[in-house]
C-alpha positions in Angstrom: 0.0 0.0 0.0 1.3 3.4 -0.9 1.0 6.5 1.3 -1.4 8.1 -1.2 -3.7 5.1 -0.8 -4.2 6.1 2.9 -5.8 9.5 2.0 -9.6 9.3 2.0 -9.6 5.7 3.2 -13.1 4.4 4.1 -13.0 3.7 7.8 -16.7 2.9 8.2 -15.8 -0.8 8.9 -13.2 0.1 11.5 -13.5 -1.8 14.8 -12.1 0.8 17.2 -10.5 -0.3 20.5 -8.8 1.5 23.3 -6.6 0.2 26.1 -8.3 -1.4 29.1 -5.8 0.6 31.2 -7.4 3.9 30.0 -10.3 3.3 32.5 -12.6 6.2 33.0 -10.2 8.9 32.0 -12.9 11.0 30.4 -11.9 10.1 26.9 -8.3 11.2 27.1 -6.9 8.4 25.1 -6.5 7.1 21.5 -8.4 4.4 19.8 -6.9 2.0 17.3 -8.5 0.0 14.5 -6.4 -2.8 13.3 -9.1 -4.8 11.5 -8.6 -3.1 8.1 -6.6 -4.9 5.4 -3.0 -3.6 5.4 -3.9 -0.5 7.4 -4.0 0.6 11.1 -6.1 3.7 11.9 -5.7 5.8 15.1 -8.0 8.5 16.4 -8.7 10.7 19.4 -11.3 9.1 21.6 -12.6 12.6 22.5 -13.5 13.2 18.8 -14.6 9.9 17.3 -16.1 11.6 14.2 -13.0 13.6 13.6 -10.0 12.7 11.5 -7.9 9.6 12.0 -4.3 9.0 11.3 -3.7 6.0 9.1 -0.5 3.9 8.8 0.5 0.9 6.9 0.7 -2.2 9.1 4.4 -2.3 8.8 4.9 1.3 9.8 2.6 0.8 12.8 4.6 -2.3 13.9 7.8 -0.3 13.6 6.3 2.4 15.8 5.1 -0.1 18.4 8.5 -1.7 18.5 10.1 1.7 19.1 7.7 2.4 22.0 8.3 -1.0 23.6 12.1 -0.5 23.4 11.9 2.8 25.2 13.0 4.9 22.2 10.7 7.7 23.1 11.3 7.7 26.9 
């Protein structure tokens, strides 16, 4: 998937999830939809009808690996 393919992507079938650790934080968290083919979408839970960031599955995995390794600490 090319970056241009991510623009205007139909997210109507996205199954949004947020961390169980977010609890009742008043919506101060992100939601992730990983059920779309080849794409991971991320949005602000305070604005579910607003824009979403979209990443290729590979780019998302690279980001998660960097977070887990402490790269952004």
